[in-house]
C-alpha positions in Angstrom: 21.0 -7.4 -2.3 22.3 -7.8 -5.9 21.1 -5.3 -8.4 20.5 -7.0 -11.7 21.8 -5.0 -14.8 19.2 -3.6 -17.2 20.7 -5.6 -20.0 23.1 -8.3 -18.9 26.0 -8.9 -21.3 25.0 -12.6 -21.8 21.7 -11.5 -23.4 21.9 -10.4 -27.0 20.1 -7.4 -28.4 16.5 -8.4 -29.1 16.6 -6.9 -32.6 19.7 -8.9 -33.7 18.5 -12.4 -33.1 15.9 -14.7 -34.6 12.5 -15.6 -33.2 13.7 -19.1 -32.5 16.6 -17.7 -30.5 14.3 -15.4 -28.6 12.1 -18.4 -27.7 15.1 -20.3 -26.5 16.4 -17.4 -24.4 13.0 -17.0 -22.8 12.9 -20.7 -22.0 16.2 -20.6 -20.2 15.8 -17.2 -18.7 12.2 -16.4 -17.5 13.2 -12.8 -16.8 14.3 -12.1 -20.3 11.4 -10.0 -21.3 11.5 -8.0 -18.1 15.2 -7.3 -18.7 14.4 -6.2 -22.2 11.6 -3.9 -21.0 14.0 -2.1 -18.6 16.6 -1.8 -21.4 14.1 -0.3 -23.7 12.8 2.4 -21.3 16.4 3.4 -20.7 18.5 3.8 -17.6 17.2 5.4 -14.4 17.7 9.2 -14.4 20.4 10.5 -12.1 19.4 12.0 -8.8 18.6 15.6 -9.5 17.9 16.8 -6.0 20.6 18.9 -4.4 22.0 17.7 -1.1 21.1 19.7 2.0 23.3 20.0 5.0 22.0 17.8 7.9 19.5 16.0 5.8 20.1 12.2 5.2 17.2 11.3 3.0 15.0 13.0 0.4 12.1 10.4 1.0 11.6 7.8 3.7 9.0 5.2 2.8 7.5 3.5 5.9 6.5 -0.1 4.9 8.5 -2.5 2.7 5.8 -4.7 1.2 4.1 -4.2 -2.2 3.2 -0.5 -1.9 6.5 0.5 -0.4 8.5 -1.3 -3.1 6.3 0.3 -5.8 7.0 3.7 -4.4 10.8 3.0 -4.3 10.7 2.1 -8.0 8.5 5.0 -9.0 10.7 7.5 -7.2 13.8 6.1 -8.8 12.3 6.4 -12.3 11.5 10.0 -11.4 15.1 10.7 -10.7 14.5 11.1 -7.0 17.5 9.7 -5.1 18.4 9.2 -1.5 15.2 7.2 -0.9 15.1 4.6 1.9 12.4 2.0 2.7 12.1 0.9 6.3 10.1 -1.9 7.9 9.7 -3.0 11.5 9.5 -6.7 10.5 12.4 -9.0 11.1 12.8 -10.0 7.5 11.0 -10.2 4.1 8.9 -13.3 5.2 7.4 -11.3 8.1 6.8 -8.0 6.3 3.4 -7.2 5.0 0.4 -9.4 5.3 0.7 -12.0 2.6 2.7 -14.6 4.5 1.3 -13.6 7.9 -2.1 -12.4 8.9 -3.6 -12.7 5.4 -5.4 -16.1 5.4 -7.3 -16.1 2.2 -6.4 -18.7 -0.5 -6.7 -16.1 -3.3 -6.5 -12.3 -3.5 -9.9 -10.7 -3.4 -9.2 -8.4 -6.4 -9.4 -9.4 -10.1 -6.2 -10.9 -11.4 -5.8 -8.4 -14.3 -5.8 -5.2 -12.2 -2.8 -3.0 -13.0 -0.4 -2.9 -10.0 3.3 -2.6 -9.1 4.4 -2.8 -12.8 3.6 0.9 -13.2 2.7 0.6 -16.8 5.5 -1.7 -17.8 3.7 -4.9 -18.8 6.8 -7.1 -18.5 7.0 -6.4 -14.8 3.4 -7.4 -14.1 2.2 -10.4 -12.2 0.8 -11.8 -15.4 4.1 -11.6 -17.3 6.0 -13.0 -14.3 3.6 -15.9 -13.9 3.4 -16.7 -17.6 7.2 -16.7 -17.9 7.3 -19.5 -15.3 4.1 -21.4 -15.8 2.8 -20.6 -19.3 0.1 -18.6 -20.9 -2.5 -21.3 -20.5 -1.8 -21.7 -16.8 -2.5 -17.9 -16.3 -5.7 -18.1 -18.3 -6.8 -21.0 -16.0 -6.7 -19.1 -12.7 -9.6 -16.9 -11.8 -7.8 -14.8 -9.2 -4.2 -14.7 -8.0 -3.2 -17.3 -5.3 -2.0 -15.4 -2.2 1.3 -17.3 -1.8 2.1 -16.7 -5.5 1.4 -13.0 -5.0 3.9 -13.0 -2.2 6.4 -14.8 -4.4 5.9 -12.3 -7.2 6.4 -9.3 -4.8 9.7 -10.9 -3.6 10.8 -11.3 -7.2 9.8 -7.7 -7.9 12.0 -6.3 -5.1 15.0 -8.5 -6.0 14.8 -8.0 -9.8 14.6 -4.3 -9.4 17.2 -4.1 -6.7 15.0 -2.5 -4.1 16.6 -2.7 -0.7 14.3 -2.8 2.4 15.8 -2.0 5.8 14.1 -4.6 8.1 14.1 -4.4 11.9 13.8 -0.6 11.6 10.8 0.8 13.5 9.6 4.4 13.3 9.1 5.5 16.9 8.5 9.3 16.6 8.5 12.0 14.0 9.9 15.3 15.1 9.3 18.3 12.7 12.3 20.6 12.2 12.5 23.6 9.9 12.7 22.2 6.3 12.8 18.5 7.3 11.8 15.8 9.8 13.9 14.2 12.4 13.0 10.5 12.6 13.5 8.6 15.8 14.0 5.0 14.9 14.7 1.7 16.6 17.2 -0.2 14.4 17.7 -3.8 15.6 16.5 -2.5 19.0 18.9 0.3 19.1 17.8 4.0 19.1 18.9 5.9 16.0 18.0 9.3 14.5 17.8 10.1 10.8 16.5 13.1 8.9 14.3 13.2 5.8 12.4 15.8 3.8 9.4 13.6 2.8 7.6 10.7 4.4 5.3 8.2 2.7 3.3 5.9 4.9 2.8 2.7 3.0 2.3 0.7 6.1 -1.0 -1.2 5.6 -4.3 -1.4 7.3 -3.2 -0.4 10.8 -0.9 2.4 9.6 -3.0 5.3 10.8 -4.9 3.5 13.6 -5.0 -0.1 14.8 -7.1 -3.2 15.1 -10.6 -2.7 16.4 -11.6 -5.0 19.2 -15.2 -4.7 20.5 -15.2 -3.5 24.1 -17.1 -6.7 25.2 -14.2 -8.9 24.0 -11.5 -6.5 25.3 -12.8 -7.0 28.8 -11.9 -10.8 28.7 -8.5 -12.3 29.6 -6.2 -11.9 26.6 -5.8 -15.7 26.4 -9.4 -16.1 25.4 -9.5 -13.9 22.3 -7.5 -12.6 19.3 -7.9 -10.2 16.5 -7.4 -11.4 12.9 -4.4 -9.1 12.8 -2.7 -11.3 15.5 -0.5 -14.3 14.9 -3.1 -16.9 15.9 -2.1 -20.4 16.8 -4.9 -22.2 15.0 -3.5 -25.6 15.9 -4.3 -24.8 19.5 -8.0 -24.5 18.5 -8.2 -28.2 17.5 -11.2 -29.7 19.3 -12.3 -26.3 20.6 -15.5 -24.3 20.0 -14.7 -21.0 18.4 -16.7 -17.8 18.0 -15.8 -15.4 15.1 -17.2 -11.9 15.3 -17.7 -10.0 12.0 -18.8 -10.9 8.5 -16.1 -9.4 6.3 -13.6 -11.4 4.3 -11.0 -11.6 7.1 -13.7 -13.1 9.5 -14.6 -15.8 7.0 -10.9 -16.5 6.3 -10.3 -17.0 10.0 -13.3 -19.3 10.3 -12.1 -21.3 7.4 -8.6 -21.8 8.8 -10.0 -22.7 12.3 -12.2 -25.4 10.7 -9.3 -26.7 8.6 -7.2 -26.9 11.7 -9.7 -29.2 13.4 -11.9 -26.9 15.5 -14.9 -28.7 17.0 -17.3 -26.0 15.9 -17.1 -22.4 14.6 -19.9 -19.9 15.0 -19.7 -16.7 13.0 -21.8 -13.8 14.2 -22.9 -11.0 11.8 -24.8 -8.0 13.0 -26.2 -7.5 9.5 -29.3 -9.4 8.4 -27.7 -10.7 5.2 -24.2 -11.0 3.7 -24.0 -8.5 0.8 -23.8 -10.3 -2.5 -22.8 -7.3 -4.6 -19.8 -5.0 -4.3 -20.8 -1.8 -2.6 -17.7 0.1 -3.5 -17.7 0.4 -7.3 -15.2 3.3 -7.7 -12.9 1.2 -9.9 -15.7 0.0 -12.1 -14.9 2.4 -14.9 -12.2 5.1 -15.6 -14.6 8.1 -15.1 -15.4 7.3 -11.5 -11.9 5.9 -10.8 -9.9 8.9 -11.9 -12.3 11.7 -11.0 -13.5 10.4 -7.6 -11.0 12.5 -5.5 -12.5 15.7 -7.0 -16.0 14.9 -6.0 -17.7 17.3 -3.5 -17.2 16.3 0.1 -20.9 15.4 0.5 -20.6 12.9 -2.3 -17.5 11.3 -1.0 -18.9 11.1 2.5 -22.1 9.6 1.3 -20.3 6.8 -0.6 -18.1 6.0 2.5 -21.1 6.1 4.8 -23.1 3.8 2.4 -20.2 1.3 2.4 -20.1 1.3 6.2 -23.9 0.7 6.4 -23.9 -2.4 4.2 -20.5 -3.7 5.3 -17.5 -5.1 3.5 -18.3 -8.0 1.1 -16.4 -11.3 1.4 -15.8 -13.1 -1.9 -17.9 -16.1 -2.6 -15.0 -18.6 -2.2 -14.3 -17.3 1.4 -17.9 -18.2 2.3 -17.7 -21.5 0.5 -14.6 -22.4 2.3 -16.4 -22.1 5.7 -19.8 -23.6 4.8 -18.1 -26.7 3.3 -17.8 -27.8 7.0 -21.0 -29.1 8.7 -19.7 -27.8 12.0 -19.8 -24.2 10.7 -22.7 -22.1 11.9 -23.6 -18.6 10.6 -25.7 -16.3 12.8 -27.3 -13.3 11.2 -28.7 -10.2 12.9 -26.7 -11.5 15.9 -25.5 -8.8 18.3 -23.5 -9.8 21.4 -25.2 -8.2 24.3 -23.0 -9.4 27.2 -20.0 -11.6 27.8 -18.1 -13.0 30.8 -15.4 -15.5 31.6 -16.4 -18.5 33.6 -14.1 -21.4 34.3 -11.7 -20.5 31.5 -14.5 -20.3 28.9 -16.5 -17.5 27.3 -20.1 -17.1 28.2 -21.8 -14.9 25.6 -25.4 -13.7 25.4 -26.3 -13.1 21.7 -29.8 -11.6 21.3 -31.8 -13.9 23.6 -29.5 -16.9 23.4 -26.5 -17.9 25.6 -23.5 -19.6 24.1 -20.2 -21.0 25.5 -16.9 -20.8 23.6 -13.3 -21.8 24.2 -12.0 -18.9 22.1 -13.1 -15.9 20.2 -11.7 -14.2 17.1 -12.5 -10.6 16.2 -12.8 -10.2 12.5 -14.0 -6.6 13.1 -11.6 -4.6 11.0 -9.5 -1.6 12.0 -10.1 1.9 13.3 -8.5 5.0 11.7 -7.4 7.8 14.0 -4.1 9.7 13.6 -4.3 10.9 17.2 -3.8 7.3 18.4 -0.5 6.7 16.6 2.5 7.3 18.8 4.8 8.3 16.0 2.5 11.2 15.2 2.0 12.3 18.8 4.0 15.5 18.5 1.7 17.1 16.0 -1.4 14.8 15.5 -3.6 17.6 17.0 -2.9 19.7 14.0 -4.0 17.1 11.4 -7.3 18.0 9.7 -9.8 15.2 10.0 -13.0 14.7 8.1 -15.0 15.8 11.2 -13.1 19.1 11.0 -14.0 19.8 7.4 -17.5 18.3 6.8 -20.7 18.2 8.8 -22.9 15.3 7.4 -26.6 15.3 7.5 -28.0 13.9 10.7 -29.0 10.6 9.2 -25.4 10.1 7.8 -23.4 10.7 11.0 -20.6 8.3 11.6 -18.0 9.0 14.3 -15.6 6.4 12.9 -15.5 8.0 9.4 -15.1 11.4 11.1 -11.6 10.4 12.4 -10.2 9.7 9.0 -7.7 12.3 7.9 -8.9 14.8 5.3 -6.2 14.3 2.8 -5.0 16.5 -0.1 -4.9 15.5 -3.7 -1.5 13.8 -3.3 -2.5 12.0 -0.1 -0.8 14.6 2.1 -2.0 15.5 5.5 -3.6 19.0 5.8 -3.6 21.5 8.6 -6.6 21.8 10.8 -5.8 25.5 11.2 -3.8 26.9 8.2 -0.4 28.1 9.2 -0.1 26.0 12.4 1.7 23.0 10.9 2.9 23.7 7.3 5.2 20.7 7.4 2.2 18.3 7.3 2.1 18.6 3.5 5.3 16.6 3.4 3.7 13.5 4.9 1.9 11.4 2.4 -0.5 8.7 3.5 -0.9 5.6 1.3 -2.9 3.3 3.5 -6.6 2.8 4.3 -6.8 6.1 6.2 -7.4 7.6 2.7 -10.7 5.7 2.2 -13.1 8.6 2.8 -11.0 11.0 0.7 -10.3 8.7 -2.2 -13.0 6.0 -2.2 -10.8 2.9 -2.5 -9.0 0.6 -0.1 -5.9 2.8 -0.4 -2.7 0.8 -0.2 -4.2 -2.2 -2.0 -3.6 -3.1 -5.6 -6.6 -1.1 -7.0 -5.2 2.2 -5.8 -1.7 1.8 -7.2 -2.3 2.9 -10.8 -4.1 6.1 -9.9 -2.5 7.2 -6.7 1.2 6.3 -6.8 2.0 8.5 -9.8 0.1 11.4 -8.2 2.1 11.1 -5.0 5.4 10.8 -6.8 4.5 13.8 -9.0 3.8 16.0 -6.0 6.9 14.9 -4.2 8.9 15.8 -7.4 7.1 19.2 -7.6 7.7 20.0 -3.9 11.4 19.1 -3.9 12.0 20.9 -7.2 10.4 24.2 -6.2 11.9 24.1 -2.7 15.3 24.4 -4.3 14.3 26.5 -7.3 17.1 29.0 -6.9 19.6 26.2 -7.2 17.9 24.7 -10.1 17.6 28.0 -11.9 21.3 28.5 -11.5 21.9 25.0 -12.8 19.6 25.5 -15.8 20.7 29.0 -16.8 24.2 29.3 -15.5 27.1 29.9 -18.0 29.5 27.6 -16.1 28.5 24.5 -18.2 31.1 23.3 -20.8 29.7 23.9 -24.3 28.9 20.9 -26.5 31.2 22.1 -29.2 33.6 24.8 -30.2 32.9 27.5 -32.8 35.7 26.0 -34.9 33.2 23.2 -35.7 31.4 25.4 -38.2 33.7 28.4 -38.8 34.8 27.2 -42.3 31.2 27.0 -43.5 30.2 30.6 -42.4 29.1 32.6 -45.4 31.5 35.4 -46.4 30.4 38.2 -48.7 32.5 37.9 -51.9 34.9 40.7 -52.5 33.7 42.8 -55.5 36.2 43.6 -58.2 37.3 47.2 -58.3 35.8 49.3 -61.1 38.4 51.0 -63.3 
C-alpha cells in the first residue's frame, strides 16, 4: 500500500499562497487540508522501543476495521513501532461489518461524534465528506450513511498508510515469559509470531459469539440464520419470515427481507413496548462519559442491568423502514414457547398462537464469555469475570452480565487470582466485552475518543518501564555526541583583567 507523504512536493506551503490559490488547490485535491494537518503536527516520532531477541512485534492489533486502524495510527503517533494489524477476512471489502452483516441504511450514532480522527479535525468524516460533497451537503444529512462510512474508513487507512494483513486468523495465544507466542493461519498456512502486547479490536463477537435461542438452534440449519450470518435475502422472496428480537439489527434484517420481496415478515419482541428513549446515556455529557469507569462496581452493574432489562433501542428510521410495508407484522410480549420442523417449514407456538414460517432470523445479539473463545483457551480460566468480583442484589442478578470480563482501566484483562497469570495485563480488550466495565458499546465510534488514548497511554507506560534500565542508560549515558564543542564559546569567556604592578 502506498504511504502518502505528509506534505507532497507538488503542494505549496499554506502560508506562502493566497486564499484564491488555497481554494483552487482544495478544489483539485480534496485531501489538501488533511495533508496540511499532518504537516503541521509534524512527522511521526521514531520507534523508541528497544528490540528484544525472539520478539517480532511490540503490539499486535486483532481486527482491521475502524477500531484497529485507529489504534494503528494512535500507536504510530506515540512512537510505538513494530505494530501489526491482522484480520481473518479475505480483503478490505469483507473486513468489519459495514459492507457485510451491517444492514442499516445509516449509522445509529450522531454524525458529529468524534471518532478515528483522534483530535485532528481534517481527518474526520465531516472534513472528508465536505471536501468531496460540500459543506451544505454535510449539513443536509442527519446521520452518516453506512456505505459512505465504509468508504471513509477505506480512505482513512489508505491516506494514513495503515497496512492490514488480511487472511490472517488468530488461532491460539500462548503466553511465554515476557511475550506471547501467536499461532496464526496465514492464507490457510500455520505460522507463529511473537508479540509483547495484544489489542482485541475485533467487533461484537470478539469475546464470545452470536447468541441463538436454544429453540432455534434445534432446527435444521437451513431453516434459520443469525443476523451475523451472510444471509441470502433474495432466497426469501415469496417466503414467510420470522424475526426474533427487537433491537436495531432485527429491524434491519426485517427491512431487507421485505425489500427483497418476502411474502410476509413477523417480528417477535418479548418486551411489551419498543423503547422510545435511549437507555444508555453515558455519552450524554462529559462528566458521565469520562468518569464512568471510576464508578463503584454497584453503580456500573446497575446501569448495565437496567439496559438489559429495557433492551437495546432501534432508531426510528429502522422501525419506519419495516412498517412501511403492509406485510410487516410486529408482535409484542411474544415469547416463543415451542418450535418444530414439519415438512420443511417451521411450526412455532408463540404464547397461545401457532404460526408457520419458511425461515427464521435471530436478531438476538451476542453473548460475551472469554471461556468460549478458542484463542484464549490456554488461560481463559484465569481471567477475572464480573461474577468473580461483584455479587449483585438478588433482584439484579444476570448470568449473562456476569460472564463479561472485569477489565482494568486500560481495558486490560485482570487475574482472577493475583499472581496466577500476570501476563493478562498485556491483553487489551476493545470490543463490546467491555460494556459492563465501561458503560458504552465499546469498539463503536462513541468509545474511541475516551478509550483509545487510555489504552495507548498504558501500552506506552508498560513498554517503557519494562525496559527502564535500557532507557535510563540511553537518557543519562555519556556516549552521546555533544551538540557543540567548547570552542563555540571559548572566546567569550570572561577573563579577569591583569592588574598593573604597583611601583
